[in-house]
N, C-alpha and C positions, 0 to 999 in steps of 0.2 A: 504494500500500500504506500501511497505517496507520503503522508504524514509530514509534510513540509520539508522533506529532505533535499529539495531543490532550492530552498531559500538561502541566499547568501548569508553567511554568518551562523547558520544552523547546520545545514548538511546532515550528516549522520551523528554529529556530536551530541552527547548527553552529559557532558562534564559540568561541574558546578558553575564555572564562569559563563558558559553558554546559557545555562538556565537562568542565571542571575541577569544576564543581559536582556534576555527575552522578557523576563518578568518586569524589568525596568522599562522596557519599551511599552509593555501593556499599561503600566502605571502612567507613563507619559501620555498615551492615547486617552486614558480616562481623564487625566488632568485637563487635557485640551478640550475634551467634550464638555467638562464642567465649565471651562472658561467661556466657550461658545454659548452654552445654555444660559450662563449668567447674563450675557449680552441680550439674549431674547427676553429673559425675565425683566431685566432693567427697562427695556423698551416698552414691554407691555405695561409696566408700572407707570412709565412716563405718560402713556396715552390713556391711562385710567382703565385698562382692560384686564389687568392681572387677575382680579377676583372674578372676572366674567369669562375666563378662558380655561378650557380643559387642556392640561399639559400631560403628555405621555412620554416617559423616558423608557426606551427599550432598545433592542438590537436583534441581530440574528444570533445564531448559536455561539457558544463560547469556544475556548481553545485550551488545549491540555497544558502546554508549557511545563513539561517535565513529569506531570502526573501520569501514572501507569507507564512510565518510560516513553511517553509520547510527547510530541511537540505541537502537532497541528490540530485540525478540526475534523479529521476523517475517522471519527469514532462516535459511539453512542453512550459513553459514560456520562454520569450526571454533570460533571464539570464542563462538558462540551455540549451536551444535549439541551440543558436548561438555558434560559435567557433571563436577563434582568427585566423587570416590569414595575414601573412606578407611575402612578397617575394621581393628579391633583386637579381639583375643580369644584365648581359650585355644587353644593349638596352632598359632597363626599367627605366622610369623616377623616380627619388628618391623623397621621402617626398610627395607622392601623395596618396590621399585617393579615392577609388572607392566605389560607392554605390550599385553596381550590386549584384545579388544573385548568389551564387554557392553552390554546394554540395561538400563534400570531395571526392566523386566519380569522380568529374571533375578534380581532381589534376593529375591523371594518363594521361588522354589524353592531358592535357595542357603541362605536362613535355615532352611527346613524340613530341608534336607540336613544342615546343621550341628547341628540339634536331633534328628537321627535320626528324623524324621517322614516318612512316605511322601508323595511329591509327587503330588497328584491329577492324573489324566490330562487334566483340563480346563485345567491350567496350561500356557500356551504358552511361557513362558520356559525357560531352561536354567540348571542349577546350575553356577556357576563355582568351586565348592569345590575341584575338582581343580587349578585354577590357583592358588588360595590356598595349597594345600598342596604346590605344586611338582611335582605329578604330570603336569601338562600346561602348555603355553605359552599355549594359547588354546582357547576353546570356540566362537568365531565368526570366520570368515575374512572375512565380508562384513557391512557395516553399511548399512542403508537408512533414509533419512529423508524426512519429509513435512512440508510446510507448506501446508495447503489453506484457510487463512483468506482472507477477501476473495473475489475473483473466482476461479472454478474454471477449470481444475484446480489451479492454484497452482504450487508448487515441489516438485521431487523431487531427491534426491541418493542416490548409492551410492558406497561406498568399499571398496576391496580393496587390501591392501598399501599401497604408497605413492601409489596413484592414486585420485583422487576426481573424480566427475562431478556437476555441478549443472545442472539444466534449469529454465527459467522459462517458464510459459505463463500469463500474468497480464494483468490489465487488459482482460479480454474479448478477448484475442488481440492487443492492441496491442503487448505486449512478449513476444517469444519469443526466448529466448537460451539458448545452451549454453556451459558453462564446464568446462574440463578442467585439473586441477592435479596436479602431482607434489608431494606434501606433504613429501617428503624434501628436495627442492630449493627448494620454495616453501611453507614451513609457514604463512606468513601469508596465503596465497592472494592474492598481489598481482595486480593487473590492469594492463593497459596504462596506465591513468590514474595509477598509482603511479610510472611512469617509472623502473623499476629497471633496472640494467645487466645482471643475470644473464639468460642466454638462456632459462632455464626459470622465471624469476620473473615469470610472466605467465600469462594464459589461453592454453592450448595447443590449444584446440578447433579452431582454423582453421589450425593448423600442419601442412603436408603430412607432415612427418616422423613425426607422432604420429596419423596417420589410422587406422592399424590399432588402436592402443590406444583411440582414441575409439570405434571400432566395437565393440570388446570391451566397453567400459564401457556403451555404449548397450544392447547385448544383455543385459548383466547387470542393468541398471536395469529393463528390461522384465520380465525373469525375476523380480526381487524384487517388482515391482508385482503381477504375476500371483499369486505365492505369498502375498502379503499381502491378496489380494482387493481391491486398489485399484480402486474403481469408475470411475476416470477414465483417459483416455489423453491423452498429450501430442500436439501438432500433427503431429509427424513419426513417430509410432508407428503401425504398420499393424495390429498384432494387439491 
């Protein structure tokens, strides 16, 4: 897989200085975004529209920068799959954290909802305004993720509650792996290579105790692939 190995200054290096340099670049990018956002907020305040404006701070997926021995964005671990999302605006409670799941495709219908504009039937996302206003805890119970770059079919993940499944079918079938994590007990998705002491701080896919949970997550993954019209199937999927 690519994993940013073609980026000048990174290549295949995973030494301390390379990681520190990349983390520093990430901090610099975040700082610059803060500066630019400050300019927008200042201008809104100057024209008297700051308290009348919904402001959303988000991005696309994250980047590994050393975690799991990776540097890039070609993976489905939480540090890369998840995105930041902060919203401020009229009628929304400040300094409040919500634990519900959303996709970035849910932003459009939510903005339309906030603006009292009818959401077109062609929009596939869901409005999470009920969550923002405290009327619901969640609009999505299941999250589905795909990385299909490079060799096909690629990587797939599904998450429900504390449980997350990741499957790899890459390098023309040379790498076929399954990972099962309990994110409540293993939020950093530690693997055996991390040599952690916690019984659940590892990949649980091959643990007999969690065979039923693995089967449930496998079935859920296939269900999400079918619902999303995923054109591929992984090596051990029969449907």
